[in-house]
C-alpha positions as CSV (number, residue, x, y, z in Angstrom):
1,X,-166.7,-93.3,-29.4
2,X,-167.4,-89.6,-30.1
3,X,-164.0,-88.7,-28.5
4,X,-162.2,-91.3,-30.6
5,X,-163.9,-90.0,-33.8
6,X,-162.9,-86.4,-32.9
7,X,-159.3,-87.5,-32.3
8,X,-159.1,-89.4,-35.6
9,X,-160.5,-86.4,-37.4
10,X,-158.0,-84.1,-35.8
11,X,-155.0,-86.3,-36.6
12,X,-155.8,-86.9,-40.3
13,X,-156.3,-83.2,-40.8
14,X,-152.7,-82.5,-39.7
15,X,-150.5,-85.3,-41.0
16,X,-150.1,-86.6,-44.6
17,X,-152.0,-89.6,-46.0
18,X,-148.8,-91.7,-46.1
19,X,-148.2,-91.1,-42.4
20,X,-151.8,-92.0,-41.6
21,X,-151.5,-95.2,-43.7
22,X,-148.2,-96.1,-41.9
23,X,-149.9,-95.5,-38.5
24,X,-152.9,-97.6,-39.5
25,X,-150.6,-100.4,-40.4
26,X,-149.0,-100.3,-37.0
27,X,-152.4,-100.1,-35.2
28,X,-154.0,-102.9,-37.1
29,X,-152.2,-105.7,-35.2
30,X,-151.6,-103.8,-32.0
31,X,-153.2,-104.3,-28.6
32,X,-154.5,-101.1,-27.0
33,X,-152.1,-101.7,-24.1
34,X,-149.2,-101.0,-26.4
35,X,-150.7,-97.8,-27.8
36,X,-148.0,-95.7,-26.2
37,X,-145.5,-97.2,-28.6
38,X,-147.2,-95.3,-31.5
39,X,-145.6,-92.0,-30.4
40,X,-142.1,-93.2,-31.5
41,X,-141.0,-91.2,-34.5
42,X,-140.6,-87.6,-35.6
43,X,-143.7,-85.4,-35.6
44,X,-144.4,-81.8,-35.2
45,X,-145.6,-80.6,-31.8
46,X,-149.1,-80.2,-33.1
47,X,-149.2,-83.6,-34.8
48,X,-147.7,-85.2,-31.7
49,X,-150.4,-83.7,-29.5
50,X,-153.0,-85.0,-31.9
51,X,-151.5,-88.4,-31.8
52,X,-151.4,-88.3,-28.0
53,X,-155.1,-87.4,-28.0
54,X,-155.8,-90.3,-30.3
55,X,-154.0,-92.7,-28.1
56,X,-155.9,-91.5,-25.0
57,X,-159.2,-91.8,-26.8
58,X,-158.4,-95.3,-28.0
59,X,-157.4,-96.4,-24.6
60,X,-160.7,-95.2,-23.2
61,X,-162.7,-97.0,-25.8
62,X,-163.4,-100.7,-26.6
63,X,-162.4,-100.4,-30.3
64,X,-160.0,-103.0,-31.7
65,X,-156.8,-102.1,-33.5
66,X,-158.3,-103.5,-36.7
67,X,-161.3,-101.1,-36.4
68,X,-159.2,-98.1,-35.5
69,X,-157.0,-98.7,-38.6
70,X,-160.0,-98.8,-40.8
71,X,-161.3,-95.6,-39.2
72,X,-158.0,-93.8,-39.8
73,X,-157.8,-94.8,-43.5
74,X,-161.4,-93.9,-44.1
75,X,-161.1,-90.5,-42.4
76,X,-157.9,-89.7,-44.2
77,X,-159.4,-90.6,-47.6
78,X,-162.6,-88.5,-46.9
79,X,-160.5,-85.6,-45.7
80,X,-158.2,-85.6,-48.8
81,X,-161.3,-86.0,-51.1
82,X,-163.0,-83.0,-49.5
83,X,-159.8,-81.0,-49.6
84,X,-159.4,-81.7,-53.3
85,X,-163.0,-80.5,-54.1
86,X,-162.5,-77.0,-52.7
87,X,-159.5,-74.8,-52.3
88,X,-159.4,-71.6,-50.3
89,X,-156.6,-69.0,-50.6
90,X,-155.9,-65.9,-48.5
91,X,-156.0,-62.7,-50.5
92,X,-154.4,-59.5,-49.2
93,X,-153.5,-56.1,-50.5
94,X,-151.5,-53.6,-48.5
95,X,-148.4,-54.0,-46.2
96,X,-147.1,-57.6,-46.3
97,X,-144.5,-59.7,-44.6
98,X,-142.4,-62.6,-45.8
99,X,-143.9,-64.8,-43.0
100,X,-147.3,-65.5,-44.5
101,X,-147.9,-65.9,-48.2
102,X,-151.1,-64.3,-49.8
103,X,-152.5,-63.5,-53.2
104,X,-153.0,-59.9,-54.2
105,X,-156.6,-58.5,-54.7
106,X,-156.0,-57.6,-58.3
107,X,-154.6,-61.1,-59.1
108,X,-157.5,-62.9,-57.4
109,X,-160.2,-60.8,-59.2
110,X,-158.5,-61.2,-62.5
111,X,-158.2,-65.0,-62.0
112,X,-162.0,-65.2,-61.5
113,X,-162.8,-63.1,-64.5
114,X,-160.3,-64.9,-66.7
115,X,-161.8,-68.3,-65.6
116,X,-165.3,-67.4,-66.7
117,X,-166.5,-69.1,-69.8
118,X,-170.2,-68.7,-69.5
119,X,-171.4,-66.6,-66.5
120,X,-169.8,-63.9,-64.4
121,X,-171.5,-62.0,-61.6
122,X,-169.7,-59.2,-59.8
123,X,-171.0,-57.0,-57.0
124,X,-169.5,-53.8,-55.6
125,X,-170.4,-50.5,-53.9
126,X,-168.4,-48.3,-56.3
127,X,-166.4,-48.7,-59.5
128,X,-163.7,-46.4,-61.0
129,X,-160.1,-46.3,-62.1
130,X,-159.7,-50.1,-62.9
131,X,-157.7,-50.2,-66.0
132,X,-156.2,-53.7,-65.5
133,X,-159.6,-55.2,-64.5
134,X,-161.3,-53.4,-67.5
135,X,-159.0,-55.3,-69.9
136,X,-160.0,-58.6,-68.3
137,X,-163.7,-57.7,-68.4
138,X,-163.5,-56.8,-72.1
139,X,-161.8,-60.0,-72.9
140,X,-164.5,-62.0,-71.0
141,X,-167.2,-60.2,-73.0
142,X,-165.4,-60.9,-76.3
143,X,-165.4,-64.6,-75.6
144,X,-169.1,-64.6,-75.0
145,X,-169.3,-64.6,-71.2
146,X,-172.7,-63.3,-69.9
147,X,-171.6,-60.6,-67.4
148,X,-173.8,-59.3,-64.6
149,X,-173.1,-56.6,-62.1
150,X,-175.0,-55.6,-59.0
151,X,-174.0,-52.0,-58.0
152,X,-175.0,-49.3,-55.6
153,X,-176.9,-46.5,-57.3
154,X,-175.4,-43.1,-57.5
155,X,-176.9,-40.4,-55.3
156,X,-178.5,-38.7,-58.3
157,X,-180.5,-42.0,-58.8
158,X,-181.4,-42.3,-55.2
159,X,-178.3,-44.3,-54.0
160,X,-175.5,-43.4,-51.7
161,X,-172.4,-42.9,-53.9
162,X,-171.4,-39.6,-55.5
163,X,-170.2,-41.1,-58.7
164,X,-172.1,-43.3,-61.2
165,X,-170.5,-46.8,-60.9
166,X,-172.9,-48.3,-63.5
167,X,-172.1,-45.6,-66.0
168,X,-168.4,-46.2,-65.5
169,X,-168.8,-49.9,-66.1
170,X,-171.0,-49.5,-69.1
171,X,-168.1,-47.8,-70.9
172,X,-166.1,-50.9,-70.4
173,X,-168.6,-53.6,-71.1
174,X,-171.7,-52.0,-72.6
175,X,-173.5,-55.3,-73.2
176,X,-173.3,-56.4,-69.6
177,X,-176.5,-56.7,-67.5
178,X,-176.6,-54.2,-64.6
179,X,-178.8,-54.8,-61.5
180,X,-179.6,-52.4,-58.6
181,X,-181.3,-52.8,-55.2
182,X,-183.9,-50.1,-55.0
183,X,-187.3,-51.8,-54.2
184,X,-186.3,-52.5,-50.6
185,X,-188.4,-54.0,-47.8
186,X,-189.0,-51.9,-44.7
187,X,-186.3,-53.7,-42.8
188,X,-183.7,-52.7,-45.4
189,X,-184.9,-49.3,-46.4
190,X,-181.6,-47.6,-45.4
191,X,-179.4,-50.5,-46.7
192,X,-176.9,-50.3,-49.5
193,X,-175.0,-52.8,-51.8
194,X,-172.0,-53.3,-49.6
195,X,-171.1,-56.9,-50.7
196,X,-168.0,-57.2,-52.8
197,X,-167.9,-60.6,-54.6
198,X,-167.0,-62.0,-58.0
199,X,-168.1,-65.5,-59.1
200,X,-167.5,-67.4,-62.3
201,X,-169.5,-70.3,-63.7
202,X,-170.4,-71.4,-60.2
203,X,-166.9,-72.8,-59.9
204,X,-164.7,-69.9,-58.7
205,X,-165.5,-67.0,-56.3
206,X,-163.7,-64.2,-54.7
207,X,-165.1,-62.7,-51.5
208,X,-163.4,-59.5,-50.5
209,X,-163.5,-56.2,-48.7
210,X,-162.3,-54.4,-51.9
211,X,-164.4,-52.3,-54.1
212,X,-163.8,-52.1,-57.8
213,X,-161.3,-49.2,-57.5
214,X,-157.7,-48.6,-58.3
215,X,-156.9,-47.9,-54.7
216,X,-158.5,-51.2,-53.6
217,X,-156.5,-53.1,-56.2
218,X,-153.0,-51.9,-55.1
219,X,-152.9,-49.4,-52.2
220,X,-155.7,-50.0,-49.6
221,X,-155.4,-52.6,-46.9
222,X,-157.9,-55.2,-48.2
223,X,-158.6,-58.8,-47.3
224,X,-160.5,-61.6,-48.9
225,X,-160.6,-65.3,-49.9
226,X,-160.4,-66.9,-53.3
227,X,-162.3,-70.1,-53.4
228,X,-162.5,-72.8,-56.1
229,X,-164.4,-76.0,-56.2
230,X,-167.7,-77.3,-54.6
231,X,-169.9,-76.2,-53.0
232,X,-169.5,-72.5,-52.0
233,X,-169.0,-70.8,-55.5
234,X,-172.0,-72.6,-56.9
235,X,-174.1,-71.7,-53.9
236,X,-173.1,-68.0,-54.1
237,X,-173.7,-67.8,-57.9
238,X,-177.1,-69.4,-57.5
239,X,-178.0,-66.9,-54.7
240,X,-177.1,-63.9,-56.7
241,X,-179.1,-65.1,-59.7
242,X,-182.0,-66.0,-57.4
243,X,-182.0,-62.4,-56.2
244,X,-182.5,-61.2,-59.8
245,X,-185.0,-64.0,-60.6
246,X,-187.2,-63.1,-57.6
247,X,-187.1,-59.4,-58.1
248,X,-185.1,-58.5,-55.0
249,X,-182.7,-56.8,-57.4
250,X,-183.9,-55.4,-60.7
251,X,-182.3,-54.3,-64.0
252,X,-180.8,-50.8,-63.7
253,X,-182.9,-49.5,-66.6
254,X,-186.3,-50.5,-65.0
């Protein structure tokens, strides 16, 4: 049964719901001895291999055609439902090709900032030369979004960057809340804020290699993912807020 479940899952993740429904209709009244007839039709090589695996798993089981049809429809519905709840997009800055589509870093970050209506949390190692992002941040502040940043401290303040990222951001959004990681446990004493994420309202998040810099937005080779829907954005937002609530990170002025 495990092999059949795996084969069903593999197939419904590749072909459309309509094709799965058509296949289920054929399977419902079919004897397993006729299972080979299911491969008639036009499918991609990957889908055809998945169907071949399904046929083999069905032939090795004691499941009826009626039961397999129900399994296919239920799995297809569950897969589409899960897919609709969360969307993941590739984000890339740097040299591109026409073979693989991807969003740009600046576009993805601005989408998260523009989506925020109540809460926005951004982390970065450094921050400077971000004119386009600055405009989006100012707009978010003007519509009442509670903006929080977690940044690496400057070397003058005991951190590892030569510039003052918090000072640069305060010029853009002076009412934002700024957090730092300075009271570190022994295991993290030499650590730094190297995470680069942006999350809005627990509904949209951007996880990236890019810092808040002009070069990262349009010249460096940077990679990331833009995620919308349950459950990861909410989990990430709650994690960042929990770091502040438990005192792992503290307000920059403390």
